[in-house]
MARMINU-873131 format. One line per 2 residues: number of its first residue (from 1); for each residue x, y, z of N, C-alpha, C. Coordinates in steps of 0.05 Angstrom, whole numbers. Atoms other than C-alpha are relative to their C-alpha. Example, Ala and Ser with C-alpha at 12.3 -4.5 7.8 and 13.67 -1.06 7.14 Angstrom:
REM MARMINU-873131
1	18:-24:0:246:-90:156:18:24:0 | -16:-24:-1:273:-21:143:-15:22:14 .
END
This chain:
REM MARMINU-873131
1	-18:-8:-21:-806:1568:-617:-14:18:20 | 14:-15:-21:-830:1596:-550:11:29:0 .
3	-9:-28:-1:-827:1673:-549:16:6:25 | -17:-7:-23:-777:1706:-503:-9:27:11 .
5	5:-25:-13:-790:1761:-453:24:8:17 | -23:-10:-15:-740:1804:-415:-10:12:26 .
7	8:-10:-27:-748:1815:-340:11:28:5 | -10:-27:-6:-737:1884:-310:30:1:5 .
9	-28:-1:-6:-667:1864:-288:17:-8:-25 | -14:5:24:-649:1847:-360:3:-30:-7 .
11	-2:28:6:-652:1771:-355:-22:-9:-19 | 20:10:19:-688:1733:-410:-12:-26:10 .
13	14:25:-7:-740:1679:-399:-21:-4:-21 | 22:6:19:-797:1647:-437:-25:17:6 .
15	25:-15:-3:-860:1687:-449:-23:-18:10 | 19:20:-9:-898:1624:-432:11:-12:26 .
17	-9:11:-26:-894:1601:-359:-17:-23:8 | 14:24:-9:-914:1536:-327:-8:4:29 .
19	10:-2:-27:-958:1540:-265:2:-27:14 | -7:25:-14:-938:1488:-213:-20:-7:23 .
21	19:6:-21:-1001:1485:-170:-7:-29:2 | 8:29:1:-1013:1413:-192:24:-19:6 .
23	-22:18:-6:-944:1387:-175:-3:-13:27 | 0:13:-27:-938:1338:-118:24:-19:1 .
25	-24:17:-3:-882:1296:-90:-9:-28:10 | 6:27:-8:-895:1222:-90:26:-14:7 .
27	-23:13:-9:-845:1168:-71:25:5:-16 | -24:-4:17:-799:1178:-131:-1:26:-16 .
29	1:-26:14:-822:1246:-156:-5:-3:-30 | 2:5:29:-838:1214:-224:-21:18:-13 .
31	21:-16:12:-903:1252:-237:9:28:-5 | -10:-27:3:-873:1320:-224:22:2:-20 .
33	-23:0:18:-809:1303:-261:-10:0:-29 | 9:3:27:-848:1283:-323:-13:26:-10 .
35	12:-25:8:-888:1348:-324:21:22:-5 | -21:-20:3:-826:1392:-314:17:-6:-25 .
37	-15:7:23:-788:1353:-367:-15:8:-26 | 16:-8:23:-846:1364:-416:1:30:-5 .
39	-1:-29:3:-845:1438:-402:27:9:-10 | -27:-7:9:-770:1444:-410:5:-8:-29 .
41	-4:9:28:-770:1403:-474:-15:18:-20 | 17:-18:17:-823:1452:-501:11:28:-1 .
43	-12:-27:1:-778:1512:-489:-9:18:23 | 9:-16:-23:-812:1536:-425:23:3:20 .
45	-22:-5:-19:-762:1569:-378:-9:15:25 | 10:-14:-24:-807:1604:-327:-20:-18:15 .
47	16:17:-16:-840:1567:-270:-12:16:24 | 14:-15:-21:-892:1595:-221:-9:-19:21 .
49	5:19:-22:-900:1563:-153:-8:17:25 | 6:-13:-25:-922:1580:-82:2:-20:23 .
51	-1:19:-23:-913:1550:-12:-26:-15:5 | 26:12:-5:-987:1535:-9:-9:-20:-21 .
53	9:17:23:-991:1498:-76:5:-30:6 | -3:29:-1:-1000:1423:-80:3:-10:29 .
55	1:8:-28:-1015:1416:-6:27:4:13 | -26:-7:-12:-948:1448:11:24:-14:-12 .
57	-21:16:11:-907:1403:-34:12:11:-25 | -8:-8:27:-899:1443:-98:28:11:-2 .
59	-27:-12:2:-835:1482:-82:21:-23:0 | -19:21:-1:-798:1419:-62:0:-18:-25 .
61	3:16:24:-825:1381:-122:13:14:-24 | -12:-15:22:-804:1436:-170:31:0:3 .
63	-29:0:-5:-735:1441:-138:13:-26:-8 | -11:26:6:-724:1367:-144:0:-5:-30 .
65	3:5:29:-749:1364:-216:20:16:-16 | -18:-17:14:-704:1421:-238:30:-7:6 .
67	-28:4:-8:-642:1396:-202:16:-17:-19 | -14:17:19:-625:1346:-256:5:13:-27 .
69	-3:-13:26:-624:1398:-312:20:23:3 | -19:-21:1:-568:1445:-330:-9:22:-19 .
71	13:-20:16:-614:1498:-359:-5:25:17 | 6:-25:-14:-623:1571:-340:-30:5:0 .
73	29:-4:-2:-694:1581:-315:-5:23:20 | 9:-19:-20:-732:1633:-275:-22:-11:16 .
75	21:10:-18:-775:1617:-215:-13:23:14 | 15:-19:-16:-829:1659:-184:-14:-16:22 .
77	15:12:-22:-853:1639:-115:-12:23:16 | 17:-20:-12:-896:1676:-65:2:-1:31 .
79	2:-1:-29:-906:1696:7:-27:14:7 | 25:-12:-8:-970:1714:44:-20:-21:9 .
81	18:22:-8:-1016:1654:41:17:-21:14 | -17:18:-17:-990:1607:95:2:-28:-13 .
83	-4:28:7:-962:1538:82:-21:-17:14 | 20:17:-14:-1013:1483:96:11:-12:25 .
85	-9:11:-26:-1010:1458:167:-22:-19:11 | -28:11:-1:-998:1406:191:8:-11:-27 .
87	-8:7:27:-959:1397:127:3:-30:-4 | -5:28:3:-939:1325:139:-25:-16:-4 .
89	25:15:2:-1011:1301:147:-13:4:-27 | 11:-6:26:-1034:1336:84:15:-14:-22 .
91	-17:13:20:-975:1309:45:-6:-30:-1 | 5:29:-1:-988:1238:69:-28:-7:-12 .
93	26:5:11:-1062:1243:52:0:2:-30 | -2:-3:29:-1046:1267:-18:14:-24:-13 .
95	-16:22:11:-993:1213:-29:-17:-26:0 | 15:25:-2:-1039:1157:-5:-25:1:-18 .
97	25:-2:15:-1101:1184:-41:4:3:-30 | -5:-5:28:-1068:1200:-108:-9:-22:-18 .
99	8:21:18:-1080:1131:-138:-30:-2:-4 | 29:2:2:-1155:1139:-126:-12:24:-15 .
101	9:-25:13:-1159:1206:-163:-18:-6:-24 | 15:6:25:-1183:1174:-228:-27:-14:6 .
103	24:15:-6:-1235:1132:-193:-21:16:15 | 18:-16:-15:-1265:1185:-148:8:30:-3 .
105	-10:-27:4:-1249:1253:-179:-15:21:16 | 15:-20:-15:-1305:1290:-143:9:0:29 .
107	-10:1:-27:-1281:1266:-75:27:12:1 | -27:-12:1:-1210:1284:-94:-1:30:-2 .
109	3:-29:3:-1233:1353:-115:-9:13:26 | 10:-11:-26:-1270:1363:-49:23:1:21 .
111	-23:0:-19:-1207:1343:-10:19:23:-7 | -17:-22:7:-1167:1393:-50:-11:27:8 .
113	13:-25:-8:-1217:1449:-38:2:4:31 | -2:-2:-30:-1216:1433:37:28:8:8 .
115	-27:-8:-7:-1141:1437:39:6:29:-7 | -5:-28:7:-1140:1503:2:-14:19:19 .
117	14:-17:-19:-1191:1532:49:15:4:26 | -15:-2:-24:-1144:1519:106:22:21:-2 .
119	-22:-19:4:-1093:1567:75:-8:26:-13 | 5:-24:17:-1125:1616:26:-11:23:16 .
121	12:-21:-16:-1163:1655:79:20:10:21 | -19:-6:-22:-1101:1658:124:25:11:-12 .
123	-24:-13:10:-1050:1708:100:15:14:22 | -17:-13:-21:-992:1738:139:23:14:-14 .
125	-21:-16:12:-946:1794:117:17:13:22 | -17:-10:-22:-912:1806:185:29:-5:-8 .
127	-28:2:9:-838:1818:172:14:-25:9 | -14:24:-10:-813:1761:216:-10:-25:-14 .
129	10:23:14:-859:1712:182:11:-1:-29 | -10:-2:27:-838:1736:113:29:-8:-2 .
131	-29:8:0:-764:1729:131:3:-30:2 | -2:29:-3:-773:1658:155:-10:-15:-24 .
133	12:13:23:-817:1639:96:18:2:-25 | -18:-4:22:-768:1667:46:23:-21:1 .
135	-22:18:-2:-711:1625:72:-9:-29:-2 | 11:27:4:-755:1563:75:-4:-6:-30 .
137	4:3:28:-773:1574:2:27:-5:-14 | -27:4:12:-699:1579:-16:9:-29:5 .
139	-9:27:-6:-686:1513:19:-17:-21:-16 | 18:19:14:-747:1478:-12:7:-1:-30 .
141	-6:-1:28:-729:1501:-82:29:-8:-7 | -28:7:4:-655:1487:-73:15:21:-16 .
143	-13:-22:15:-634:1556:-99:12:20:20 | -11:-21:-17:-593:1614:-72:-14:26:-3 .
145	13:-25:6:-637:1667:-102:-27:-6:-14 | 26:2:12:-711:1673:-119:-3:22:-21 .
147	0:-19:21:-719:1707:-186:-22:21:3 | 23:-18:-4:-788:1737:-173:-14:-8:26 .
149	12:6:-26:-816:1741:-102:-26:17:2 | 25:-13:2:-890:1758:-103:-15:1:27 .
151	17:-2:-23:-934:1783:-46:-28:-11:-8 | 22:16:10:-992:1733:-53:-26:9:13 .
153	26:-9:-10:-1064:1759:-48:3:23:19 | -5:-22:-18:-1037:1822:-17:-20:23:-5 .
155	17:-23:1:-1080:1883:-1:16:24:10 | -15:-24:-9:-1058:1955:10:4:1:30 .
157	-2:-2:-29:-1072:1949:85:21:-19:11 | -20:19:-9:-1021:1892:89:28:11:0 .
159	-27:-11:4:-962:1936:71:8:17:24 | -11:-16:-23:-920:1962:129:29:8:-7 .
161	-27:-8:4:-854:1998:133:20:-22:6 | -18:23:-6:-822:1937:166:1:-20:-23 .
163	0:19:23:-844:1893:108:16:11:-23 | -14:-12:22:-818:1941:56:30:-1:5 .
165	-28:-1:-6:-751:1949:91:13:-28:-1 | -10:27:1:-743:1874:99:4:-10:-29 .
167	-2:10:27:-757:1858:26:22:14:-15 | -22:-15:14:-710:1913:1:27:-10:10 .
169	-26:9:-11:-655:1888:48:6:-28:-12 | -5:26:10:-664:1816:24:7:1:-30 .
171	-8:-4:28:-661:1840:-48:28:10:-2 | -27:-11:-1:-598:1880:-33:20:-22:7 .
173	-18:22:-8:-568:1817:-1:2:-22:-21 | -2:19:21:-580:1778:-64:-18:-25:2 .
175	18:23:-3:-635:1731:-40:-25:2:-18 | 23:-5:17:-689:1763:-85:9:15:-25 .
177	-6:-14:24:-684:1784:-157:-20:24:-4 | 21:-21:4:-750:1822:-169:-21:-4:22 .
179	22:1:-19:-802:1840:-117:-25:8:-15 | 24:-6:15:-873:1838:-143:-25:-5:16 .
181	26:2:-13:-947:1835:-127:-17:-20:-15 | 18:19:12:-994:1777:-140:-27:2:12 .
183	27:-5:-11:-1066:1799:-129:-18:8:-23 | 17:-12:22:-1123:1832:-167:15:23:-12 .
185	-13:-22:13:-1102:1884:-216:-4:26:15 | 6:-25:-14:-1136:1939:-176:18:2:25 .
187	-17:-1:-23:-1099:1921:-112:29:3:-7 | -28:-3:9:-1034:1914:-150:7:29:-6 .
189	-5:-28:8:-1040:1984:-178:-2:19:24 | 2:-17:-24:-1062:2015:-112:26:-2:16 .
191	-25:3:-15:-1001:1986:-77:24:12:-16 | -22:-10:16:-955:2003:-135:2:30:0 .
193	0:-30:1:-976:2076:-134:13:11:25 | -11:-10:-25:-953:2082:-61:28:-12:6 .
195	-26:14:-6:-896:2031:-58:11:-11:-27 | -10:10:26:-867:2026:-129:23:-19:2 .
197	-23:18:-4:-806:1990:-101:-9:-29:4 | 10:27:-3:-851:1930:-88:-14:-10:-25 .
199	17:6:23:-880:1929:-158:15:0:-27 | -14:2:26:-828:1915:-211:-14:-21:-17 .
201	15:21:15:-872:1855:-230:-29:0:12 | 27:3:-8:-948:1850:-227:-11:-26:-11 .
203	13:25:9:-985:1783:-230:-29:1:7 | 29:-2:-5:-1060:1782:-238:-15:-17:-21 .
205	16:17:18:-1117:1744:-274:-1:11:-28 | 1:-8:28:-1119:1745:-350:-25:16:-6 .
207	25:-14:6:-1191:1769:-349:3:30:6 | -5:-28:-6:-1162:1835:-322:22:12:-18 .
209	-23:-8:16:-1110:1840:-377:-5:23:-18 | 6:-24:16:-1146:1897:-412:14:24:13 .
211	-12:-22:-15:-1111:1939:-359:31:-2:1 | -29:4:-1:-1039:1918:-376:14:27:3 .
213	-14:-25:-6:-993:1972:-348:27:0:-13 | -27:-2:11:-923:1995:-366:19:-18:15 .
215	-17:18:-15:-895:1948:-313:0:-28:-12 | -2:27:9:-874:1877:-326:-24:-16:12 .
217	25:13:-10:-939:1836:-322:1:-30:-6 | 4:29:3:-953:1762:-312:-30:-5:4 .
219	29:5:-2:-1024:1738:-325:-4:-31:2 | 6:28:-4:-1057:1672:-307:-30:-4:-3 .
221	28:8:2:-1123:1635:-317:-13:4:-27 | 12:-6:26:-1133:1650:-391:-16:-24:-10 .
223	14:24:10:-1152:1578:-409:-24:-7:17 | 21:9:-18:-1193:1561:-348:-24:18:-2 .
225	23:-19:1:-1236:1624:-350:-13:0:-28 | 11:-1:27:-1244:1626:-426:-14:-25:-8 .
227	11:25:8:-1257:1553:-435:-27:-5:14 | 25:3:-14:-1311:1553:-382:-23:16:-14 .
229	20:-17:13:-1347:1610:-417:-8:-11:-27 | 6:10:26:-1342:1579:-486:-15:-26:1 .
231	15:24:-4:-1366:1511:-462:-29:5:6 | 27:-7:-7:-1427:1542:-432:-15:11:-24 .
233	12:-12:24:-1441:1583:-495:-6:-22:-20 | 3:22:20:-1431:1521:-539:-23:-18:7 .
235	23:17:-8:-1481:1481:-499:-27:13:-6 | 25:-15:5:-1533:1535:-509:-4:6:-29 .
237	1:-8:29:-1517:1547:-583:14:-21:-17 | -15:22:13:-1496:1479:-611:1:3:-30 .
239	1:-2:29:-1518:1489:-683:16:24:-9 | -15:-24:7:-1490:1560:-685:30:-5:3 .
241	-28:6:-4:-1424:1534:-657:11:-16:-23 | -10:16:23:-1418:1483:-713:3:17:-24 .
243	-2:-17:23:-1431:1536:-765:23:20:3 | -21:-21:-5:-1382:1585:-733:28:-12:-2 .
245	-27:13:-1:-1324:1535:-728:17:6:-25 | -16:-4:24:-1301:1539:-801:6:30:-6 .
247	-3:-29:5:-1309:1615:-802:23:11:17 | -21:-11:-17:-1262:1626:-744:26:-16:-1 .
249	-24:17:3:-1213:1569:-760:6:-16:25 | -3:15:-24:-1224:1534:-693:-23:-20:2 .
251	22:19:-5:-1263:1470:-680:-10:5:28 | 11:-8:-26:-1308:1494:-625:-10:-24:17 .
253	6:24:-16:-1320:1422:-603:26:-15:7 | -26:11:-7:-1246:1409:-593:12:18:21 .
255	-9:-17:-21:-1226:1436:-525:30:7:-1 | -28:-6:2:-1152:1430:-540:6:22:-20 .
257	-3:-21:20:-1159:1474:-602:-8:27:13 | 9:-24:-13:-1198:1525:-561:21:10:20 .
259	-20:-7:-20:-1146:1523:-505:25:13:-13 | -23:-11:14:-1090:1536:-555:-5:29:-9 .
261	7:-27:9:-1127:1596:-584:-1:20:23 | 2:-17:-24:-1141:1624:-515:28:8:10 .
263	-27:-5:-9:-1067:1618:-497:14:19:-19 | -11:-18:20:-1046:1651:-562:-10:29:3 .
265	12:-26:-4:-1094:1708:-550:11:14:25 | -12:-11:-25:-1068:1717:-478:28:10:-5 .
267	-27:-8:6:-997:1721:-504:1:26:-16 | 1:-24:16:-1016:1774:-555:-8:24:17 .
269	9:-22:-17:-1050:1816:-501:21:8:20 | -21:-6:-20:-991:1812:-454:27:-2:-13 .
271	-26:1:15:-935:1822:-504:22:12:16 | -23:-9:-16:-868:1828:-470:-1:-10:29 .
273	2:11:-27:-894:1796:-406:0:-31:0 | 1:29:-3:-908:1724:-384:-29:-8:3 .
275	26:12:-3:-971:1683:-392:3:-28:12 | -2:26:-14:-980:1624:-344:-22:-19:-10 .
277	20:20:4:-1015:1559:-359:9:-25:16 | -7:24:-14:-1017:1491:-326:-16:-24:-11 .
279	13:24:7:-1036:1419:-339:13:-23:15 | -11:24:-13:-1028:1351:-307:8:-21:-20 .
281	-7:19:21:-1016:1317:-374:23:10:-17 | -23:-9:15:-947:1322:-406:-6:4:-30 .
283	6:-3:28:-975:1313:-476:-15:26:-5 | 14:-26:3:-1021:1373:-466:18:23:5 .
285	-20:-21:-5:-964:1414:-438:15:6:-26 | -14:-3:25:-926:1402:-503:-17:12:-22 .
287	18:-10:21:-986:1415:-547:-6:30:4 | 6:-28:-5:-1003:1481:-513:24:17:-4 .
289	-24:-16:3:-931:1504:-512:6:4:-30 | -4:-2:29:-927:1491:-587:-17:23:-12 .
291	18:-21:10:-985:1540:-596:13:27:2 | -13:-26:-4:-940:1596:-572:16:9:-24 .
293	-15:-7:23:-902:1592:-637:-17:12:-23 | 18:-11:20:-963:1615:-676:-20:19:12 .
295	17:-18:-15:-989:1671:-633:-18:17:-18 | 15:-18:18:-1012:1715:-691:-25:-13:-10 .
297	24:15:10:-1058:1662:-722:-20:-6:21 | 18:7:-22:-1086:1639:-656:-15:23:12 .
299	13:-25:-11:-1099:1709:-630:-22:10:-19 | 20:-9:20:-1135:1728:-695:-24:-18:1 .
301	23:20:-1:-1177:1664:-692:-17:5:25 | 14:-4:-24:-1195:1678:-620:-17:26:-1 .
303	15:-25:2:-1216:1749:-636:-24:-4:-19 | 23:6:18:-1259:1724:-694:-21:-16:15 .
305	19:16:-16:-1290:1674:-646:-16:18:19 | 13:-18:-19:-1305:1728:-595:-21:17:-15 .
307	18:-16:16:-1337:1772:-649:-24:-16:-9 | 21:17:10:-1377:1714:-677:-20:-7:22 .
309	17:7:-22:-1404:1694:-609:-18:24:8 | 15:-25:-7:-1424:1766:-594:-22:5:-21 .
311	20:-5:21:-1460:1772:-661:-23:-19:2 | 21:20:-3:-1498:1707:-651:-18:6:24 .
313	15:-7:-24:-1518:1729:-581:-18:24:-5 | 16:-24:5:-1542:1796:-606:-25:-6:-18 .
315	22:9:18:-1585:1763:-661:-20:-16:16 | 18:17:-16:-1613:1714:-610:-19:16:17 .
317	16:-15:-19:-1639:1768:-564:-13:24:-13 | 14:-22:13:-1666:1816:-616:-30:-4:1 .
END
């Protein structure tokens, strides 16, 4: 069973959240629908999205996929990084190019990076822009209220009195549940110390989770960051990895087992908060979600793995 966390406003949601950066809207929405169905079937009730995700299509895809379900969920979306423009051209390119993804993954990846570069360096926290973007997100998602509204890649210099007043007014009017910050942990804490009313929720990378604060925290990137490190270590220490596997209880040559352990460890480090993960494969969504029911075992295995790798490295360089 997926663990439950309680938001600052008292609402309950799943401690495991599904990241929607890979959602896209094709002719019938089948791909997105299948992913969301897999997440819901696995007990996941929190979904993380942004206007810039999936070439500007993720909010609409998520809203459509959830519309057929009569389940209480929580949605976090963001403001700051601009929506891709021109949106229609990017969406058409993705729709037309999607069938070629399996045949030319490197080209597909380059196209994705190019699209992200058009938005990630371009942030805007001007009050009028935030007001318009909030209401566009509400329309795209098909909801009356956004449960968690995060300032995306925000820095202390981006905060103005007009921005603060606008967000508080929109929360008071019922359009926003929780106002939060989605950035590095350092920037989140710097802003929170001066504008605590903007920081009921903090979202930051899992690799910074050693700094978990008393606020409600959402972490992301545990699998991607950890798996990259372990793969590299495994390639350099193949024999040692084979010997270490039975000692830690994880097959270090099975990426799915490693990913489950990393997710369990992330949940144990952010107890009471939310840990995000994502996948484009429904079967993997279900498999990883199932890991959340055995957090204690997976977390302990991951800690044994971490200690074992450190010990082998120390012996190697003596």
